[in-house]
C-alpha positions as a Markdown table, in Angstrom:
| # | Residue | x | y | z |
|---|---|---|---|---|
| 1 | Met | -73.2 | 39.1 | -63.3 |
| 2 | Thr | -73.4 | 42.5 | -61.5 |
| 3 | Val | -71.0 | 45.3 | -62.1 |
| 4 | Ser | -70.7 | 48.1 | -59.6 |
| 5 | Ser | -69.5 | 51.6 | -60.4 |
| 6 | Pro | -67.1 | 53.7 | -58.3 |
| 7 | Gly | -69.8 | 56.0 | -57.3 |
| 8 | Arg | -72.0 | 53.2 | -56.0 |
| 9 | Arg | -69.1 | 51.8 | -53.9 |
| 10 | Ala | -68.5 | 55.2 | -52.3 |
| 11 | Arg | -72.2 | 55.4 | -51.3 |
| 12 | Leu | -72.1 | 51.9 | -49.8 |
| 13 | Leu | -69.0 | 52.8 | -47.8 |
| 14 | Arg | -70.6 | 55.9 | -46.3 |
| 15 | Tyr | -73.7 | 53.8 | -45.4 |
| 16 | Ala | -71.5 | 51.2 | -43.6 |
| 17 | Thr | -69.6 | 53.9 | -41.7 |
| 18 | Val | -72.8 | 55.6 | -40.5 |
| 19 | Ala | -74.2 | 52.2 | -39.4 |
| 20 | Leu | -71.1 | 51.3 | -37.5 |
| 21 | Ala | -71.1 | 54.7 | -35.8 |
| 22 | Gly | -74.7 | 54.2 | -34.7 |
| 23 | Ala | -74.0 | 50.7 | -33.3 |
| 24 | Val | -71.1 | 52.0 | -31.3 |
| 25 | Ala | -73.1 | 54.9 | -29.9 |
| 26 | Gly | -76.0 | 52.5 | -29.0 |
| 27 | Gly | -73.6 | 50.2 | -27.2 |
| 28 | Leu | -72.2 | 53.1 | -25.2 |
| 29 | Leu | -75.7 | 54.3 | -24.2 |
| 30 | Thr | -76.7 | 50.7 | -23.2 |
| 31 | Tyr | -73.7 | 49.7 | -21.1 |
| 32 | Gly | -72.2 | 53.0 | -20.1 |
| 33 | Val | -68.9 | 54.6 | -20.9 |
| 34 | Met | -66.0 | 52.3 | -20.9 |
| 35 | Pro | -63.4 | 52.9 | -18.1 |
| 36 | Glu | -60.1 | 54.4 | -19.2 |
| 37 | Ser | -58.2 | 51.4 | -17.7 |
| 38 | Phe | -58.8 | 48.1 | -15.9 |
| 39 | Asp | -57.7 | 49.5 | -12.6 |
| 40 | Asp | -60.5 | 52.0 | -12.7 |
| 41 | Ala | -63.1 | 49.1 | -13.0 |
| 42 | Val | -61.8 | 47.1 | -10.0 |
| 43 | Pro | -62.4 | 48.3 | -6.4 |
| 44 | Glu | -59.3 | 49.6 | -4.7 |
| 45 | Glu | -59.5 | 47.0 | -1.9 |
| 46 | Leu | -59.3 | 44.2 | -4.4 |
| 47 | Val | -56.2 | 45.4 | -6.2 |
| 48 | Gly | -53.5 | 42.8 | -6.2 |
| 49 | Ala | -51.1 | 44.9 | -4.1 |
| 50 | Asp | -53.5 | 44.9 | -1.1 |
| 51 | Cys | -54.3 | 41.1 | -1.0 |
| 52 | Pro | -51.4 | 40.1 | 1.2 |
| 53 | Ala | -52.4 | 42.6 | 3.9 |
| 54 | Gln | -56.0 | 41.5 | 3.8 |
| 55 | Leu | -55.0 | 37.8 | 4.0 |
| 56 | Ser | -52.9 | 38.6 | 7.0 |
| 57 | Ala | -55.7 | 40.5 | 8.7 |
| 58 | Leu | -58.2 | 37.6 | 8.1 |
| 59 | Gln | -55.7 | 35.1 | 9.5 |
| 60 | Arg | -55.2 | 37.1 | 12.6 |
| 61 | Gln | -59.0 | 37.4 | 13.0 |
| 62 | Arg | -59.3 | 33.6 | 12.5 |
| 63 | Arg | -56.7 | 32.9 | 15.2 |
| 64 | Gln | -58.4 | 35.2 | 17.6 |
| 65 | Leu | -61.8 | 33.6 | 17.1 |
| 66 | Ser | -60.3 | 30.1 | 17.4 |
| 67 | Glu | -58.7 | 31.1 | 20.8 |
| 68 | Glu | -62.0 | 32.6 | 22.0 |
| 69 | Leu | -63.9 | 29.5 | 21.0 |
| 70 | Ala | -61.4 | 27.2 | 22.8 |
| 71 | Tyr | -61.7 | 29.4 | 25.9 |
| 72 | Val | -65.5 | 29.2 | 25.8 |
| 73 | Lys | -65.4 | 25.4 | 25.3 |
| 74 | Gln | -63.1 | 25.0 | 28.3 |
| 75 | Ser | -65.3 | 27.2 | 30.4 |
| 76 | Val | -68.3 | 25.1 | 29.6 |
| 77 | Ile | -66.5 | 21.9 | 30.5 |
| 78 | Val | -65.3 | 23.3 | 33.8 |
| 79 | Glu | -68.9 | 24.5 | 34.6 |
| 80 | Gln | -70.4 | 21.1 | 33.7 |
| 81 | Glu | -67.9 | 19.3 | 35.9 |
| 82 | Ala | -68.6 | 21.7 | 38.8 |
| 83 | Cys | -72.4 | 21.1 | 38.2 |
| 84 | Phe | -72.0 | 17.3 | 38.2 |
| 85 | Glu | -70.0 | 17.5 | 41.5 |
| 86 | Leu | -72.5 | 19.7 | 43.1 |
| 87 | Arg | -75.4 | 17.4 | 42.0 |
| 88 | Asp | -73.6 | 14.4 | 43.4 |
| 89 | Ser | -72.9 | 16.2 | 46.6 |
| 90 | Leu | -76.5 | 17.3 | 46.8 |
| 91 | Ser | -77.7 | 13.7 | 46.3 |
| 92 | Glu | -75.4 | 12.4 | 49.0 |
| 93 | Gln | -76.7 | 15.1 | 51.4 |
| 94 | Val | -80.3 | 14.2 | 50.6 |
| 95 | Ala | -79.6 | 10.6 | 51.2 |
| 96 | Glu | -77.9 | 11.4 | 54.5 |
| 97 | Val | -80.8 | 13.6 | 55.6 |
| 98 | Gly | -83.2 | 10.7 | 54.8 |
| 99 | Lys | -81.1 | 8.3 | 56.9 |
| 100 | Leu | -81.0 | 10.8 | 59.8 |
| 101 | Asn | -84.8 | 11.3 | 59.6 |
| 102 | Glu | -85.3 | 7.5 | 59.6 |
| 103 | Gln | -83.1 | 7.2 | 62.7 |
| 104 | Leu | -84.9 | 10.0 | 64.4 |
| 105 | Ala | -88.3 | 8.4 | 63.7 |
| 106 | Phe | -86.9 | 5.2 | 65.1 |
| 107 | Tyr | -85.7 | 6.6 | 68.4 |
| 108 | Arg | -88.8 | 8.8 | 68.7 |
| 109 | Gly | -90.8 | 5.6 | 68.5 |
| 110 | Ile | -88.9 | 4.4 | 71.6 |
| 111 | Val | -88.6 | 7.4 | 73.8 |
| 112 | Ala | -91.3 | 10.0 | 72.7 |
| 113 | Pro | -93.9 | 10.6 | 75.4 |
| 114 | Glu | -96.9 | 10.1 | 73.1 |
| 115 | Gln | -95.6 | 6.6 | 72.4 |
| 116 | Asn | -95.1 | 5.6 | 76.0 |
| 117 | Leu | -98.1 | 3.4 | 76.0 |
| 118 | Ala | -97.9 | -0.3 | 76.6 |
| 119 | Gly | -97.7 | -2.5 | 73.6 |
| 120 | Val | -95.6 | -3.2 | 70.5 |
| 121 | Arg | -95.3 | -0.9 | 67.4 |
| 122 | Ile | -94.5 | -2.2 | 63.9 |
| 123 | His | -92.0 | 0.4 | 62.8 |
| 124 | Lys | -90.7 | -0.6 | 59.4 |
| 125 | Ala | -90.8 | -3.3 | 56.8 |
| 126 | Glu | -88.5 | -4.1 | 53.9 |
| 127 | Ile | -88.5 | -6.7 | 51.1 |
| 128 | Met | -85.1 | -7.5 | 49.5 |
| 129 | Pro | -84.5 | -9.7 | 46.4 |
| 130 | Leu | -82.4 | -12.9 | 46.7 |
| 131 | Tyr | -82.6 | -14.9 | 43.4 |
| 132 | Gly | -85.4 | -15.3 | 40.9 |
| 133 | Arg | -88.7 | -15.1 | 42.9 |
| 134 | Asp | -87.0 | -15.6 | 46.3 |
| 135 | Tyr | -87.1 | -12.7 | 48.7 |
| 136 | Gln | -86.2 | -11.8 | 52.2 |
| 137 | Phe | -88.3 | -9.6 | 54.5 |
| 138 | Arg | -87.1 | -7.6 | 57.5 |
| 139 | Leu | -89.5 | -6.2 | 60.0 |
| 140 | Thr | -88.6 | -3.8 | 62.9 |
| 141 | Leu | -90.7 | -3.9 | 66.1 |
| 142 | Leu | -90.5 | -1.2 | 68.8 |
| 143 | Gln | -91.6 | -0.9 | 72.5 |
| 144 | Pro | -91.6 | 2.3 | 74.5 |
| 145 | Val | -88.5 | 2.7 | 76.6 |
| 146 | Arg | -90.4 | 3.2 | 79.9 |
| 147 | Gln | -91.9 | -0.3 | 79.8 |
| 148 | Ser | -90.5 | -2.4 | 82.6 |
| 149 | Ser | -90.8 | -5.8 | 81.0 |
| 150 | Asp | -89.9 | -7.4 | 77.8 |
| 151 | Ala | -92.4 | -7.5 | 75.0 |
| 152 | Lys | -93.4 | -11.1 | 74.0 |
| 153 | Gly | -95.7 | -12.4 | 71.4 |
| 154 | Met | -96.1 | -13.8 | 67.9 |
| 155 | Leu | -95.8 | -12.1 | 64.6 |
| 156 | Lys | -98.1 | -13.0 | 61.7 |
| 157 | Leu | -97.3 | -12.0 | 58.2 |
| 158 | His | -99.3 | -12.4 | 55.0 |
| 159 | Leu | -99.4 | -11.0 | 51.5 |
| 160 | Glu | -102.4 | -9.6 | 49.7 |
| 161 | Gly | -102.2 | -9.9 | 45.9 |
| 162 | Leu | -103.6 | -11.2 | 42.7 |
| 163 | Lys | -103.7 | -14.7 | 41.3 |
| 164 | Lys | -105.2 | -14.8 | 37.9 |
| 165 | Asp | -106.9 | -11.4 | 38.5 |
| 166 | Val | -108.4 | -12.7 | 41.8 |
| 167 | Met | -107.5 | -11.2 | 45.1 |
| 168 | Leu | -105.8 | -13.7 | 47.4 |
| 169 | Ala | -104.3 | -13.6 | 50.8 |
| 170 | Leu | -101.1 | -15.6 | 51.0 |
| 171 | Pro | -99.6 | -16.3 | 54.5 |
| 172 | Leu | -95.8 | -16.0 | 54.4 |
| 173 | Arg | -95.6 | -19.1 | 56.5 |
| 174 | Asp | -97.0 | -21.2 | 53.6 |
| 175 | Ile | -94.3 | -20.0 | 51.2 |
| 176 | Ala | -91.4 | -19.6 | 53.6 |
| 177 | Leu | -88.0 | -21.1 | 52.7 |
| 178 | Gly | -86.6 | -23.4 | 55.3 |
| 179 | Glu | -88.3 | -24.4 | 58.5 |
| 180 | Lys | -91.9 | -23.2 | 58.8 |
| 181 | Thr | -91.9 | -22.2 | 62.5 |
| 182 | Pro | -94.1 | -19.4 | 64.0 |
| 183 | Ala | -92.4 | -16.0 | 64.2 |
| 184 | Leu | -92.1 | -15.4 | 67.9 |
| 185 | Tyr | -90.6 | -12.2 | 69.3 |
| 186 | Glu | -89.2 | -11.2 | 72.7 |
| 187 | Phe | -87.3 | -8.0 | 73.2 |
| 188 | Arg | -87.0 | -4.9 | 75.5 |
| 189 | Tyr | -86.7 | -1.9 | 73.2 |
| 190 | Tyr | -86.6 | -3.1 | 69.6 |
| 191 | Val | -86.0 | -6.1 | 67.5 |
| 192 | Glu | -85.6 | -7.0 | 63.8 |
| 193 | Val | -87.3 | -10.0 | 62.4 |
| 194 | Phe | -86.0 | -11.7 | 59.3 |
| 195 | Gly | -87.3 | -14.4 | 57.0 |
| 196 | Gln | -87.2 | -15.7 | 53.4 |
| 197 | Phe | -90.0 | -16.8 | 51.1 |
| 198 | Arg | -90.6 | -17.7 | 47.5 |
| 199 | Leu | -93.4 | -16.2 | 45.4 |
| 200 | Pro | -95.6 | -18.5 | 43.3 |
| 201 | Ser | -95.0 | -17.9 | 39.6 |
| 202 | Asp | -98.7 | -16.8 | 39.0 |
| 203 | Tyr | -98.9 | -14.5 | 42.0 |
| 204 | Arg | -98.5 | -10.7 | 42.0 |
| 205 | Pro | -98.2 | -9.2 | 45.5 |
| 206 | Leu | -99.7 | -5.8 | 46.3 |
| 207 | Arg | -99.4 | -5.5 | 50.1 |
| 208 | Leu | -97.6 | -7.0 | 53.1 |
| 209 | Val | -99.8 | -7.2 | 56.2 |
| 210 | Ala | -98.0 | -7.6 | 59.6 |
| 211 | Glu | -99.8 | -8.3 | 62.9 |
| 212 | Ala | -98.1 | -8.5 | 66.3 |
| 213 | Ile | -100.1 | -10.5 | 68.8 |
| 214 | Pro | -98.9 | -9.8 | 72.4 |
| 215 | Glu | -98.6 | -12.6 | 74.8 |
| 216 | Glu | -99.6 | -10.4 | 77.8 |
| 217 | Arg | -103.3 | -10.3 | 78.5 |
| 218 | Gly | -105.0 | -7.0 | 78.1 |
| 219 | Leu | -102.9 | -5.9 | 75.2 |
| 220 | Lys | -104.5 | -5.7 | 71.8 |
| 221 | Pro | -102.9 | -7.0 | 68.7 |
| 222 | Val | -101.3 | -4.4 | 66.5 |
| 223 | Ser | -101.6 | -4.6 | 62.7 |
| 224 | Gln | -100.1 | -2.5 | 59.9 |
| 225 | Thr | -100.3 | -2.8 | 56.1 |
| 226 | Phe | -97.3 | -1.9 | 53.8 |
| 227 | Val | -97.6 | -1.3 | 50.1 |
| 228 | Trp | -95.4 | -3.8 | 48.3 |
| 229 | Ala | -94.1 | -1.3 | 45.8 |
| 230 | Glu | -93.0 | 1.0 | 48.6 |
| 231 | Ile | -91.0 | -1.5 | 50.6 |
| 232 | Leu | -89.6 | -3.4 | 47.7 |
| 233 | Lys | -86.0 | -2.7 | 46.7 |
| 234 | Pro | -85.9 | -1.1 | 43.2 |
| 235 | Glu | -83.8 | -3.9 | 41.6 |
| 236 | Ala | -86.6 | -6.4 | 42.4 |
| 237 | Ala | -89.5 | -4.4 | 41.1 |
| 238 | Glu | -89.5 | -6.0 | 37.6 |
| 239 | Glu | -89.0 | -9.5 | 38.9 |
| 240 | Ser | -92.0 | -9.4 | 41.1 |
| 241 | Asn | -94.4 | -8.3 | 38.3 |
| 242 | Pro | -94.7 | -11.2 | 35.8 |
């Protein structure tokens, strides 16, 4: 059992007071001097009395930005629609120019001085899909306008392509649909020759070769080769390549 005297208690009290004073002083040095009030520690712009004004300003700014964004979106939509219309119009104009050039080449083939020689010209060929591997061909023949008599003769057509990776010439007459009669022609200025045929399942065409053999003596046969992919309509491209 320990008994303390009044003098000893006084000394302990002084020691405790000094220690407490030192701790307080150290805290003030470490963290800085405490503000006189809470309002001094909070920035003025965050004081509760100014919050409604700030909120109102932010809401106005938000509405303004939303309106600007809506305007920009609408402007983009309008510009895109105008761009699409312009592109469609340009495509139509390009297609129209192509048709006009084709017609110009057609009539030049009839009336142009450099073409005013005797004989037939093979002007154009087209292959159009029918069903499955059935196709229709259309061939246009021309004769210079200054010729005084009709052009007469026979037209021979054949395909050049691959059968089991081997090049093979295939006469259209052998794969024609319907009556297999010779393609005879007789015309003054121009004529279009039509016919239908069916491709064998293991045959891949590469070219169409057309030969016009005049009936009149002294005129040489005229031959022209057309690339299949260039005269074939796009919708038939996949069907013709097994």
